[in-house]
C-alpha positions as CSV (number, residue, x, y, z in Angstrom):
1,M,-14.0,-5.3,-27.6
2,M,-11.9,-8.0,-26.0
3,W,-11.7,-6.8,-22.5
4,D,-12.7,-8.2,-19.2
5,N,-12.0,-6.0,-16.2
6,G,-11.9,-9.0,-13.9
7,Q,-9.3,-11.0,-15.8
8,A,-7.2,-8.9,-18.2
9,G,-3.6,-8.1,-17.1
10,V,-1.1,-5.6,-18.3
11,K,0.2,-7.9,-21.1
12,N,-3.3,-8.7,-22.4
13,I,-4.1,-5.0,-22.5
14,T,-0.9,-3.7,-24.2
15,E,-0.9,-6.6,-26.7
16,G,-4.6,-6.1,-27.5
17,L,-4.0,-2.4,-28.1
18,R,-1.0,-3.0,-30.4
19,E,-3.0,-5.6,-32.3
20,K,-5.9,-3.2,-32.5
21,K,-8.4,-5.6,-30.9
22,F,-9.7,-2.6,-29.0
23,S,-8.6,1.0,-28.6
24,A,-7.3,2.8,-25.5
25,M,-10.3,5.1,-25.7
26,E,-12.7,2.2,-25.7
27,L,-10.8,0.7,-22.7
28,C,-10.8,3.9,-20.8
29,R,-14.5,4.5,-21.4
30,H,-15.3,1.0,-20.3
31,T,-13.2,1.4,-17.1
32,L,-14.8,4.8,-16.2
33,S,-18.2,3.2,-16.7
34,A,-17.3,0.3,-14.5
35,I,-16.1,2.7,-11.8
36,E,-19.3,4.8,-12.0
37,N,-21.5,1.7,-11.8
38,D,-19.7,0.3,-8.8
39,S,-19.0,3.5,-6.9
40,R,-22.1,3.1,-4.7
41,N,-21.1,-0.5,-3.9
42,L,-17.5,-0.1,-2.9
43,N,-16.9,3.6,-2.4
44,S,-13.3,2.9,-3.5
45,F,-12.8,6.2,-5.4
46,I,-12.8,9.7,-4.0
47,T,-12.1,11.4,-7.4
48,V,-12.5,10.1,-11.0
49,T,-10.2,11.8,-13.4
50,E,-12.4,11.4,-16.5
51,K,-11.3,14.4,-18.6
52,T,-7.6,13.8,-18.4
53,A,-8.0,10.0,-18.6
54,L,-9.8,10.3,-21.9
55,E,-7.3,12.8,-23.2
56,R,-4.5,10.4,-22.3
57,A,-6.3,7.5,-24.0
58,E,-6.7,9.5,-27.2
59,K,-3.0,10.4,-27.2
60,I,-2.0,6.7,-26.8
61,D,-4.3,5.7,-29.7
62,R,-2.7,8.3,-31.8
63,E,0.8,7.1,-30.9
64,I,-0.1,3.5,-31.7
65,S,-1.6,4.5,-35.1
66,L,1.8,6.2,-35.9
67,S,3.6,3.0,-34.9
68,E,5.2,4.7,-31.9
69,D,5.7,2.9,-28.6
70,P,3.7,4.6,-25.8
71,G,5.5,2.6,-23.1
72,P,5.2,-0.6,-21.0
73,L,1.9,0.4,-19.5
74,A,0.4,1.7,-22.8
75,G,-3.3,2.3,-22.2
76,V,-3.4,0.4,-18.9
77,P,-5.9,2.0,-16.4
78,V,-4.3,2.8,-13.1
79,S,-5.7,4.3,-9.9
80,I,-3.7,6.0,-7.2
81,K,-4.2,6.5,-3.5
82,D,-5.5,10.0,-2.6
83,N,-2.4,11.0,-0.7
84,V,-0.3,11.0,-3.9
85,C,-0.3,14.3,-5.8
86,L,-1.9,14.4,-9.3
87,Q,-1.7,17.9,-10.9
88,G,-5.1,19.5,-11.4
89,Y,-7.1,17.2,-9.2
90,P,-7.8,17.2,-5.5
91,T,-5.4,15.4,-3.2
92,T,-7.5,15.1,-0.1
93,C,-5.9,12.4,2.0
94,A,-9.5,11.5,2.7
95,S,-9.6,14.5,5.1
96,K,-11.8,17.6,5.4
97,V,-8.6,19.5,6.1
98,L,-7.5,19.0,2.4
99,E,-10.9,18.7,0.8
100,N,-10.2,21.5,-1.6
101,F,-6.4,21.1,-2.1
102,I,-5.4,20.8,-5.7
103,P,-1.6,20.3,-6.2
104,P,0.2,22.2,-8.9
105,Y,2.5,19.3,-9.7
106,D,2.6,15.5,-10.2
107,A,4.3,13.1,-7.8
108,T,7.4,11.5,-9.2
109,C,5.6,8.1,-9.3
110,V,2.7,9.6,-11.2
111,R,5.1,11.2,-13.7
112,R,6.7,7.8,-14.3
113,L,3.3,6.2,-14.8
114,L,2.4,8.7,-17.4
115,D,5.8,8.4,-19.1
116,A,5.1,4.6,-19.3
117,G,1.8,5.2,-21.0
118,A,-0.5,4.5,-18.1
119,V,-4.0,6.1,-18.0
120,I,-4.7,7.3,-14.5
121,V,-8.5,7.0,-14.0
122,G,-8.9,8.2,-10.4
123,K,-7.9,8.8,-6.8
124,N,-8.7,6.0,-4.3
125,N,-10.4,6.3,-1.0
126,M,-8.2,5.7,2.1
127,D,-8.0,6.1,5.9
128,E,-7.6,9.8,6.7
129,F,-4.0,10.8,6.3
130,A,-3.2,7.1,6.0
131,M,-4.0,6.6,9.7
132,G,-6.0,3.4,10.1
133,S,-6.2,-0.3,9.3
134,S,-9.8,-0.5,8.0
135,N,-10.5,2.5,5.7
136,E,-13.2,3.5,8.2
137,T,-11.5,6.8,9.2
138,S,-12.1,8.4,5.7
139,Y,-14.0,11.7,5.7
140,F,-15.7,10.4,2.6
141,G,-17.0,7.2,4.3
142,P,-15.5,3.7,4.4
143,S,-14.6,1.6,1.3
144,L,-16.1,-1.9,1.2
145,N,-14.4,-5.2,0.5
146,P,-15.5,-6.8,-2.8
147,H,-15.5,-10.2,-0.9
148,G,-18.4,-9.0,1.4
149,N,-20.2,-5.7,1.7
150,Q,-20.1,-5.9,5.5
151,L,-16.3,-6.4,5.5
152,V,-13.6,-3.8,5.6
153,P,-11.0,-3.8,2.7
154,G,-8.2,-3.1,5.1
155,G,-6.3,0.1,5.5
156,S,-5.0,2.6,4.9
157,S,-4.9,1.7,1.2
158,G,-8.2,0.0,1.3
159,G,-9.7,1.9,-1.7
160,S,-6.8,0.9,-3.9
161,A,-7.0,-2.7,-2.9
162,A,-10.8,-2.9,-3.3
163,A,-10.6,-1.3,-6.8
164,V,-8.0,-3.9,-7.9
165,A,-9.8,-6.8,-6.3
166,A,-13.1,-5.8,-7.9
167,G,-11.5,-5.7,-11.3
168,L,-12.2,-1.9,-11.7
169,V,-8.5,-1.4,-12.5
170,P,-5.7,-3.9,-13.0
171,L,-3.2,-1.8,-11.1
172,A,-3.2,0.7,-8.3
173,L,-0.7,2.5,-6.1
174,G,-1.0,2.6,-2.3
175,S,1.3,3.8,0.5
176,D,2.7,1.7,3.2
177,T,3.8,3.1,6.6
178,G,3.1,0.2,8.8
179,G,1.5,-2.3,6.5
180,S,-1.0,-0.2,4.6
181,V,-0.4,-1.9,1.2
182,R,0.1,-5.4,2.4
183,Q,-2.7,-5.6,5.0
184,P,-5.5,-4.5,2.5
185,A,-3.9,-6.7,-0.2
186,A,-4.3,-9.7,2.2
187,F,-7.9,-8.7,3.1
188,C,-8.9,-8.3,-0.6
189,G,-7.0,-11.3,-2.0
190,I,-4.5,-9.5,-4.2
191,Y,-0.7,-8.9,-4.3
192,G,0.9,-5.9,-2.6
193,L,4.5,-4.8,-2.2
194,K,6.1,-2.6,0.4
195,P,9.4,-1.7,-1.4
196,T,12.7,-1.0,0.3
197,Y,12.8,2.4,1.9
198,G,14.2,4.8,-0.7
199,A,13.5,2.5,-3.7
200,V,10.4,4.6,-4.8
201,S,10.5,8.3,-4.6
202,R,8.3,9.9,-1.9
203,Y,8.2,13.2,-3.8
204,G,4.5,14.1,-4.0
205,L,3.4,11.7,-1.3
206,V,1.7,13.6,1.6
207,A,3.7,12.7,4.6
208,F,2.5,10.6,7.6
209,A,5.7,9.2,9.1
210,S,8.5,10.2,6.9
211,S,11.1,7.6,8.1
212,M,8.7,4.8,7.1
213,D,6.4,5.9,4.3
214,Q,6.8,4.1,1.0
215,I,4.6,4.1,-2.1
216,G,3.9,0.5,-3.2
217,P,2.2,-1.3,-6.1
218,M,-0.9,-3.5,-5.9
219,A,-2.1,-5.9,-8.6
220,R,-3.9,-9.2,-9.2
221,S,-0.8,-11.1,-10.5
222,V,2.9,-11.2,-9.7
223,N,3.8,-10.2,-13.3
224,D,1.6,-7.1,-13.2
225,L,3.0,-6.2,-9.8
226,A,6.5,-6.5,-11.1
227,I,5.8,-4.4,-14.2
228,L,4.3,-1.6,-12.0
229,F,7.2,-1.7,-9.6
230,S,9.7,-1.6,-12.4
231,V,8.1,1.6,-13.7
232,I,8.0,3.5,-10.5
233,N,11.3,2.6,-8.8
234,G,14.5,4.5,-9.3
235,H,16.5,7.5,-8.0
236,D,14.8,10.9,-7.8
237,S,16.8,14.1,-7.1
238,H,13.6,15.7,-5.7
239,D,13.7,13.2,-2.8
240,A,16.6,13.4,-0.4
241,T,15.8,9.8,0.9
242,S,15.8,8.3,-2.6
243,A,18.3,5.6,-3.2
244,G,20.4,5.1,-6.3
245,Y,20.1,1.4,-6.5
246,K,19.9,-0.1,-10.0
247,Y,17.5,-3.1,-10.0
248,P,18.0,-6.1,-12.3
249,D,15.4,-7.0,-14.8
250,I,12.7,-8.2,-12.4
251,V,10.0,-8.9,-14.9
252,G,12.3,-11.0,-17.1
253,N,13.6,-13.0,-14.1
254,L,10.3,-13.9,-12.3
255,E,10.7,-17.6,-13.2
256,S,13.5,-19.2,-11.1
257,D,14.5,-22.6,-10.0
258,R,16.3,-21.2,-7.0
259,K,15.5,-23.0,-3.7
260,Y,15.2,-20.6,-0.9
261,K,16.1,-20.9,2.8
262,I,13.0,-19.5,4.5
263,G,13.0,-18.3,8.1
264,L,10.0,-18.8,10.4
265,P,10.0,-16.6,13.5
266,S,7.8,-19.0,15.4
267,S,7.9,-17.0,18.7
268,L,5.6,-14.4,17.0
269,F,2.8,-16.9,16.5
270,R,2.2,-17.8,20.1
271,Q,-0.9,-15.8,20.6
272,G,-3.4,-13.4,18.9
273,I,-3.5,-15.2,15.5
274,D,-6.7,-16.7,14.2
275,A,-6.7,-20.5,14.0
276,E,-7.8,-20.5,10.3
277,I,-5.0,-18.0,9.4
278,M,-2.5,-20.2,11.2
279,G,-3.7,-23.2,9.3
280,I,-3.3,-21.5,6.0
281,F,0.1,-20.3,7.0
282,E,1.2,-23.9,7.9
283,K,-0.2,-25.2,4.6
284,A,1.8,-22.6,2.7
285,G,4.9,-23.7,4.6
286,S,4.3,-27.3,3.7
287,D,3.6,-26.5,0.1
288,L,6.9,-24.6,-0.2
289,Q,8.8,-27.4,1.5
290,N,7.3,-29.8,-1.1
291,D,8.4,-27.3,-3.8
292,G,12.0,-27.8,-2.6
293,H,12.5,-24.9,-0.3
294,Q,14.0,-25.2,3.2
295,L,12.1,-23.9,6.3
296,V,14.2,-22.9,9.3
297,E,13.0,-21.6,12.7
298,I,14.7,-18.3,13.6
299,E,14.6,-16.0,16.6
300,L,13.9,-12.3,16.4
301,P,14.3,-11.3,20.0
302,H,12.9,-7.8,19.9
303,V,10.3,-8.0,17.1
304,D,7.5,-8.6,19.6
305,L,8.0,-4.9,20.6
306,A,7.5,-3.7,17.0
307,I,3.9,-2.6,17.4
308,A,4.7,-0.5,20.5
309,V,7.8,1.0,18.9
310,Y,6.0,1.8,15.7
311,Y,3.1,3.6,17.3
312,V,5.5,5.8,19.3
313,I,7.7,6.7,16.4
314,A,5.0,7.0,13.7
315,N,2.7,9.1,15.9
316,A,5.7,11.4,16.8
317,E,6.5,11.9,13.2
318,A,2.8,12.4,12.4
319,S,2.6,15.1,15.0
320,S,5.4,16.9,13.4
321,N,4.2,16.5,9.8
322,L,0.6,17.5,10.5
323,A,1.6,20.6,12.4
324,R,1.6,22.5,9.1
325,Y,-2.2,22.2,8.7
326,D,-2.9,25.2,10.9
327,G,-5.5,27.0,8.7
328,V,-2.8,29.6,7.9
329,N,-0.2,27.9,5.8
330,F,-2.1,24.8,4.8
331,G,-5.4,23.1,5.3
332,L,-9.0,24.2,6.3
333,R,-9.4,27.9,6.8
334,V,-12.1,29.0,9.3
335,D,-12.9,32.2,11.1
336,G,-11.9,32.9,14.6
337,I,-11.7,35.8,17.1
338,N,-7.9,35.6,17.1
339,L,-5.1,33.5,15.7
340,D,-5.3,30.8,18.4
341,S,-9.0,30.3,18.1
342,M,-8.8,30.1,14.3
343,M,-6.1,27.5,14.4
344,H,-8.0,25.5,17.1
345,R,-11.1,25.5,15.0
346,A,-9.3,24.6,11.8
347,R,-7.8,21.5,13.5
348,S,-10.7,20.5,15.7
349,E,-13.2,20.7,12.8
350,G,-10.8,19.5,10.1
351,F,-9.2,16.4,11.5
352,G,-11.1,13.2,12.3
353,R,-11.0,11.3,15.6
354,E,-8.2,8.9,14.8
355,V,-5.9,11.6,13.4
356,K,-6.5,13.7,16.5
357,R,-5.7,10.7,18.7
358,R,-2.4,10.1,16.9
359,I,-1.4,13.8,17.0
360,I,-2.0,14.0,20.7
361,L,-0.1,10.8,21.4
362,G,2.8,11.9,19.1
363,T,3.0,15.3,20.7
364,H,3.0,13.7,24.2
365,V,5.9,11.3,23.4
366,L,8.0,14.3,22.0
367,S,7.2,16.6,24.9
368,A,9.8,17.7,27.5
369,G,10.2,15.0,30.2
370,Y,8.8,12.2,28.0
371,C,11.0,12.3,24.9
372,E,13.7,10.2,26.5
373,A,11.3,7.8,28.1
374,Y,9.3,7.2,24.9
375,Y,10.6,8.5,21.6
376,N,14.4,8.0,22.2
377,H,13.8,4.7,23.8
378,A,11.7,3.5,20.9
379,S,14.3,4.7,18.5
380,R,16.9,2.6,20.2
381,I,14.7,-0.5,20.1
382,R,14.0,0.2,16.5
383,G,17.7,-0.2,15.9
384,M,17.7,-3.5,17.8
385,I,14.8,-4.8,15.6
386,R,16.8,-3.8,12.5
387,N,19.8,-5.7,13.9
388,D,17.7,-8.8,14.6
389,L,16.5,-8.9,11.0
390,D,20.0,-8.3,9.7
391,T,21.3,-11.2,11.8
392,A,18.4,-13.4,10.6
393,F,19.3,-12.7,7.0
394,N,22.8,-14.0,7.6
395,E,21.1,-17.4,8.1
396,V,18.1,-17.3,5.7
397,D,17.2,-15.8,2.4
398,I,13.6,-14.8,3.2
399,I,11.5,-14.5,6.3
400,M,7.9,-15.8,6.1
401,M,4.9,-15.0,8.3
402,P,1.2,-14.4,7.9
403,T,0.4,-10.9,6.6
404,T,-2.4,-10.4,9.2
405,P,-3.5,-12.2,12.3
406,T,-7.1,-12.5,11.1
407,A,-9.0,-12.3,7.8
408,A,-11.0,-9.2,7.0
409,F,-13.3,-8.1,9.9
410,K,-16.7,-6.5,9.8
411,I,-17.2,-2.8,9.5
412,G,-17.6,-1.3,12.9
413,E,-16.2,-4.3,14.7
414,K,-13.0,-2.7,16.0
415,T,-13.7,1.1,15.8
416,D,-14.3,1.4,19.5
417,N,-11.1,-0.6,20.4
418,P,-8.1,1.2,18.9
419,L,-5.6,-1.2,20.4
420,E,-7.2,-4.2,18.8
421,M,-7.3,-2.3,15.5
422,Y,-3.6,-1.5,15.8
423,L,-2.8,-5.2,16.3
424,S,-3.9,-5.8,12.8
425,D,-0.4,-4.6,11.8
426,I,1.5,-6.9,14.2
427,F,3.2,-8.8,11.3
428,T,3.7,-5.9,8.9
429,V,5.3,-3.1,11.0
430,P,8.8,-4.8,11.4
431,A,9.6,-4.3,7.7
432,N,8.8,-0.6,7.9
433,L,10.8,-0.1,11.0
434,A,13.8,-1.8,9.3
435,G,13.3,-0.3,5.9
436,I,13.3,-3.7,4.2
437,P,11.0,-4.9,1.4
438,A,8.0,-7.1,2.1
439,I,5.3,-8.6,-0.1
440,S,1.8,-10.0,0.6
441,V,0.8,-13.0,-1.5
442,P,-2.9,-14.2,-1.6
443,Y,-3.0,-17.8,-0.3
444,G,-6.3,-19.5,0.1
445,S,-9.2,-18.3,2.2
446,A,-11.0,-18.9,5.5
447,A,-14.0,-21.2,5.5
448,D,-16.4,-18.4,4.9
449,G,-14.5,-17.2,1.8
450,R,-12.6,-14.3,3.3
451,P,-9.1,-14.1,1.6
452,A,-5.9,-14.7,3.5
453,G,-2.4,-13.5,2.7
454,I,1.2,-14.8,3.4
455,Q,4.0,-12.2,3.8
456,F,7.6,-12.6,2.8
457,M,10.4,-10.2,3.8
458,A,13.9,-9.9,2.3
459,R,17.1,-7.9,2.7
460,G,17.1,-4.3,1.5
461,F,16.8,-4.0,-2.3
462,D,16.3,-7.7,-2.7
463,E,12.8,-7.3,-4.2
464,L,13.7,-9.8,-6.9
465,S,13.7,-12.7,-4.4
466,L,10.3,-11.6,-3.1
467,F,8.9,-11.5,-6.6
468,Q,10.4,-15.0,-7.4
469,I,9.0,-16.6,-4.2
470,A,5.7,-14.9,-4.8
471,R,5.7,-16.4,-8.3
472,R,6.3,-19.8,-6.9
473,C,3.3,-19.4,-4.6
474,E,1.2,-18.2,-7.5
475,R,2.1,-21.3,-9.4
476,I,1.4,-23.5,-6.4
477,T,-2.0,-22.0,-5.7
478,G,-3.0,-21.5,-9.3
479,E,-4.4,-18.0,-8.4
């Protein structure tokens, strides 16, 4: 069978299947075996969907034998983050609260994957309820980074990133509320996209912060990332926030000679960024200049407040969204002497430490006497940040910055310092606050081999520009 988990992309797989170099069933079995063999090393999967994956593979082989077209992802193994609903399998959000929850329906993005011929092979590990930057808050234990078994893979979509980086699957879906696709993509040396808010339906995604959550693709190449994004985007009547934007042919327009005007918000880089990361960022800028693109310094006056604003608004929304897990309507059911004690036990025993911390903070900023001082004030500054970015995009086509201030850190290194952990998202949260698209592109590595990522942001629904500049970087680095 001509298949190499570490190298084959979507095109290699779909062409190989159609040319009968291997079957979808062979590919599926090979992938499931690789996941099983590597499960103890990375812990990147919570659930493996062996039964339905093999049934899907058999169906695709049958369609190909009848000269039918199963779709653009025919036979391609895909994994999804475990906060995305897959009918008939647990959707745990890596929490004890939802350990036994089995959704009766598929998320819209899952349905679109299946319609495109994908074979979903499992649900990826993650930070509990997508709250974390290292994948260490999972009830099922942390995932590990394929580039070092003492390193975190990033979070909260760390399991998805690790599975792709290790070659277990060519494609995966994560979710990005404040950088949770891009940060683990950078830590694991792959590509990750946070789409424009509303570009990908959130129907079937378990909510963390509803005004910022977005499902995003992860892959080892720009072409594969573009194919996956093209499959999952589009309007969905089940999602009131879903946009009706019609994207151009992104996959067919990856190669472009366009020279971009790229903005550098230099004031953001004054402190807190690792010297090696800064060196890689400067080299990327120099490489892009040599490629014919123009670099321009820009000012984003309020973006340095983005972390504070994000953790007020996100925690407030989390407090509201997680209120439903009371042991009565949803979540862990435990005994109690009365309703109050039952609900208290369900939450205290069901939620992990980080989730409790964020619920408490979110409830505080929404409480009487504090809502105006914290939540309403943060919402106004969020508008200012959005205006800063809109103004910048009147001057430049794309904004460029590091994806993360450091490369992947060691497991346990930041668990006792939540503030330092939160600062891992310093460069990623502005895109979520503004609802604009952003992509992380692997670009070199630190001296010890830990991958680094460069981030690009663009106007809303201008993902094409992000894919094109990412493709230029891919050609420059040869990755």
